[in-house]
N, CA, C and O of each residue as an XYZ file, in Angstrom:
276
protein
N     -57.401    127.992    114.055
C     -57.001    126.204    112.999
C     -56.248    125.736    114.240
O     -55.392    124.975    113.788
N     -56.169    125.766    115.029
C     -55.530    125.420    115.987
C     -56.038    123.863    116.882
O     -55.499    122.913    117.450
N     -57.218    124.292    116.599
C     -58.788    123.306    116.911
C     -58.115    122.491    116.502
O     -57.588    121.636    117.214
N     -57.901    122.629    114.489
C     -58.102    121.293    113.934
C     -57.247    120.379    113.245
O     -57.313    119.567    112.322
N     -56.456    120.814    114.022
C     -54.497    120.137    114.014
C     -54.475    120.293    115.562
O     -54.491    121.319    116.242
N     -54.407    118.124    116.164
C     -53.643    118.005    117.232
C     -52.168    118.705    116.508
O     -51.554    118.740    115.442
N     -52.090    119.444    118.556
C     -50.482    119.521    118.179
C     -50.461    120.943    118.211
O     -49.876    121.604    119.069
N     -51.419    121.610    116.806
C     -50.884    122.719    117.030
C     -51.454    123.469    118.089
O     -52.543    123.337    118.649
N     -50.127    124.640    118.350
C     -50.457    125.825    119.153
C     -50.934    126.797    118.640
O     -52.109    127.162    118.661
N     -49.809    127.400    118.015
C     -50.492    128.709    117.459
C     -49.098    128.887    115.773
O     -47.914    128.563    115.676
N     -49.992    129.481    114.865
C     -49.514    130.361    113.277
C     -49.718    131.396    113.056
O     -50.807    131.673    112.554
N     -49.012    132.156    113.259
C     -48.765    133.714    112.788
C     -47.598    134.343    111.648
O     -46.595    133.630    111.615
N     -47.561    135.120    111.040
C     -46.918    135.510    109.896
C     -46.807    136.662    110.454
O     -47.751    137.051    111.141
N     -45.777    137.393    110.318
C     -45.080    138.662    111.005
C     -44.350    139.396    109.743
O     -43.282    138.894    109.390
N     -44.943    140.825    108.851
C     -44.746    141.316    107.898
C     -44.009    142.593    108.092
O     -44.497    143.647    108.498
N     -42.167    142.260    107.586
C     -41.593    143.248    107.912
C     -42.219    144.782    107.599
O     -43.070    144.775    106.709
N     -41.897    146.220    108.255
C     -42.492    146.769    107.935
C     -41.508    148.118    106.858
O     -41.842    149.159    106.292
N     -40.244    147.376    107.016
C     -38.703    147.731    105.898
C     -38.810    147.420    105.182
O     -38.365    148.096    104.254
N     -39.501    146.090    104.833
C     -38.563    144.998    103.917
C     -40.048    143.999    102.983
O     -40.649    143.244    103.748
N     -40.311    144.001    102.232
C     -41.272    142.178    101.954
C     -40.500    141.309    102.634
O     -40.275    140.463    101.769
N     -39.850    140.898    103.779
C     -39.812    139.993    104.369
C     -41.271    139.708    105.506
O     -41.819    140.394    106.368
N     -41.451    138.584    105.049
C     -42.001    137.626    106.243
C     -41.750    136.831    107.119
O     -40.635    136.600    106.652
N     -41.792    136.115    108.091
C     -41.214    135.541    109.134
C     -42.431    134.900    109.733
O     -43.113    135.623    110.458
N     -42.971    133.148    109.470
C     -43.665    132.630    109.753
C     -43.669    131.970    111.338
O     -43.626    130.743    111.241
N     -43.711    132.446    112.855
C     -43.907    132.044    113.655
C     -44.691    130.445    114.180
O     -45.914    130.457    114.318
N     -44.122    129.475    114.377
C     -45.170    128.872    114.776
C     -45.490    128.231    115.730
O     -44.506    128.503    116.418
N     -46.246    127.401    116.526
C     -45.543    126.323    117.552
C     -45.912    125.596    117.395
O     -46.670    125.435    116.439
N     -45.587    124.626    118.296
C     -46.379    123.412    118.697
C     -46.074    122.392    119.872
O     -45.275    122.411    120.809
N     -46.709    121.798    119.586
C     -46.267    120.805    120.721
C     -45.569    119.731    121.619
O     -45.280    119.471    122.787
N     -45.483    119.270    120.326
C     -44.044    118.603    120.088
C     -43.487    118.065    118.183
O     -44.170    118.274    117.180
N     -42.238    117.438    118.214
C     -41.511    117.278    116.336
C     -42.251    116.529    115.863
O     -42.420    116.381    114.653
N     -43.031    115.705    117.089
C     -44.540    114.899    116.298
C     -45.815    115.359    115.680
O     -46.565    115.044    114.757
N     -45.711    116.219    116.585
C     -47.037    117.052    115.964
C     -46.786    117.992    114.904
O     -47.736    118.434    114.259
N     -45.248    118.448    114.585
C     -44.868    118.596    113.372
C     -44.933    117.693    112.012
O     -45.387    117.954    110.898
N     -44.399    116.709    112.458
C     -44.906    116.056    111.431
C     -45.885    115.669    110.963
O     -46.037    115.249    109.816
N     -46.776    115.780    111.917
C     -48.758    116.008    111.495
C     -49.085    117.060    110.749
O     -49.872    116.941    109.809
N     -48.531    118.200    111.072
C     -48.894    119.064    110.514
C     -48.005    119.468    109.140
O     -48.657    119.830    108.161
N     -47.071    119.435    109.077
C     -46.142    119.150    107.902
C     -47.209    118.025    106.542
O     -47.468    118.735    105.570
N     -47.571    117.093    106.440
C     -47.546    115.958    105.877
C     -49.780    115.992    106.116
O     -50.661    115.148    105.954
N     -49.758    117.291    106.502
C     -51.548    116.872    106.433
C     -52.370    117.599    105.734
O     -51.881    118.703    105.494
N     -53.695    117.404    105.191
C     -54.321    118.295    104.157
C     -54.380    119.786    104.356
O     -53.929    120.543    103.497
N     -54.830    120.147    105.271
C     -55.194    121.634    106.351
C     -53.478    122.031    105.477
O     -53.590    122.622    104.403
N     -52.228    121.748    105.888
C     -50.898    121.855    105.708
C     -50.640    122.159    104.080
O     -49.642    122.516    103.453
N     -51.259    122.017    103.907
C     -51.317    121.611    101.989
C     -52.308    123.543    101.468
O     -52.133    124.523    100.744
N     -53.057    123.119    102.238
C     -54.031    123.789    101.481
C     -54.137    125.511    101.957
O     -54.742    126.498    101.537
N     -53.013    125.160    103.267
C     -53.031    126.922    103.587
C     -50.989    127.136    103.061
O     -50.230    128.105    103.044
N     -50.866    125.976    102.793
C     -49.880    125.830    102.536
C     -49.471    127.088    100.821
O     -48.635    127.935    100.504
N     -50.865    126.333    100.136
C     -51.049    126.931     98.491
C     -51.690    128.002     99.024
O     -51.865    128.804     98.106
N     -52.204    128.493    100.219
C     -52.680    130.114    100.268
C     -51.757    131.163    100.547
O     -51.818    132.324    100.141
N     -50.738    130.547    101.414
C     -49.895    131.937    101.991
C     -48.982    132.074    100.343
O     -48.493    132.928     99.603
N     -49.178    130.637    100.440
C     -47.918    131.240     98.901
C     -48.198    131.959     98.238
O     -47.301    132.797     98.142
N     -49.370    132.260     97.379
C     -49.844    133.193     96.594
C     -49.528    134.817     96.511
O     -49.466    135.595     95.558
N     -49.312    135.017     98.296
C     -48.614    136.069     98.312
C     -47.266    136.065     98.673
O     -47.030    137.043     99.382
N     -46.317    135.392     98.484
C     -45.153    135.788     98.562
C     -43.848    134.948     97.224
O     -43.789    133.724     97.107
N     -43.053    135.804     96.475
C     -42.512    135.150     96.055
C     -41.866    133.564     96.160
O     -41.955    132.509     95.532
N     -41.207    134.056     97.283
C     -39.990    133.291     97.696
C     -40.345    132.346     98.975
O     -41.340    132.519     99.680
N     -39.390    131.336     99.161
C     -40.909    130.886    100.304
C     -39.385    129.711    101.284
O     -38.535    129.435    100.438
N     -39.199    129.409    101.989
C     -38.638    129.111    102.626
C     -38.274    128.655    104.146
O     -37.969    129.487    105.000
N     -38.350    126.885    104.477
C     -38.466    126.721    105.607
C     -37.504    126.226    106.682
O     -36.919    125.202    106.331
N     -37.194    126.652    107.842
C     -36.091    126.503    109.429
C     -36.683    125.959    110.209
O     -37.858    126.326    110.176
N     -36.408    124.925    111.253
C     -36.537    124.388    111.806
C     -35.717    125.408    113.181
O     -34.507    125.633    113.175
N     -36.639    125.901    114.241
C     -35.869    126.631    115.078
C     -36.275    126.035    116.551
O     -37.242    125.663    117.216
N     -34.625    126.232    116.595
C     -34.819    125.660    118.963
C     -35.349    126.665    119.890
O     -35.409    127.865    119.621
N     -35.664    126.227    120.795
C     -36.259    127.748    121.253
C     -35.770    127.662    122.781
O     -35.702    126.644    123.471
N     -35.373    129.275    123.219
C     -33.957    128.841    123.628
C     -33.394    129.539    124.435
O     -32.245    129.507    124.875
N     -34.893    130.688    124.781
C     -35.064    132.084    125.640
C     -36.849    132.351    125.848
O     -37.612    132.667    124.936
N     -37.112    132.196    126.843
C     -38.542    133.169    127.394
C     -38.273    133.674    128.245
O     -37.423    133.464    129.111
N     -39.315    134.756    128.016
C     -39.633    136.493    129.045
C     -40.587    136.399    129.483
O     -41.197    137.301    128.909
N     -41.378    135.869    130.248
C     -42.916    136.172    130.919
C     -42.713    137.409    131.858
O     -43.664    137.866    132.490
């Protein structure tokens, strides 16, 4: 999918083994790329598909603070 959306680096869903909690970890190249992704037709289609699996979905923008290589 990242090749279809300019600026999208990756999109990953992580499901907790202890609960029904799921975390979406998405990386984009810039805030402009994030805005483009959130307004794209691909995002709307993707969101509809993902929401079918979950009862409650909320979003939060986070800032990268630490990288370990």
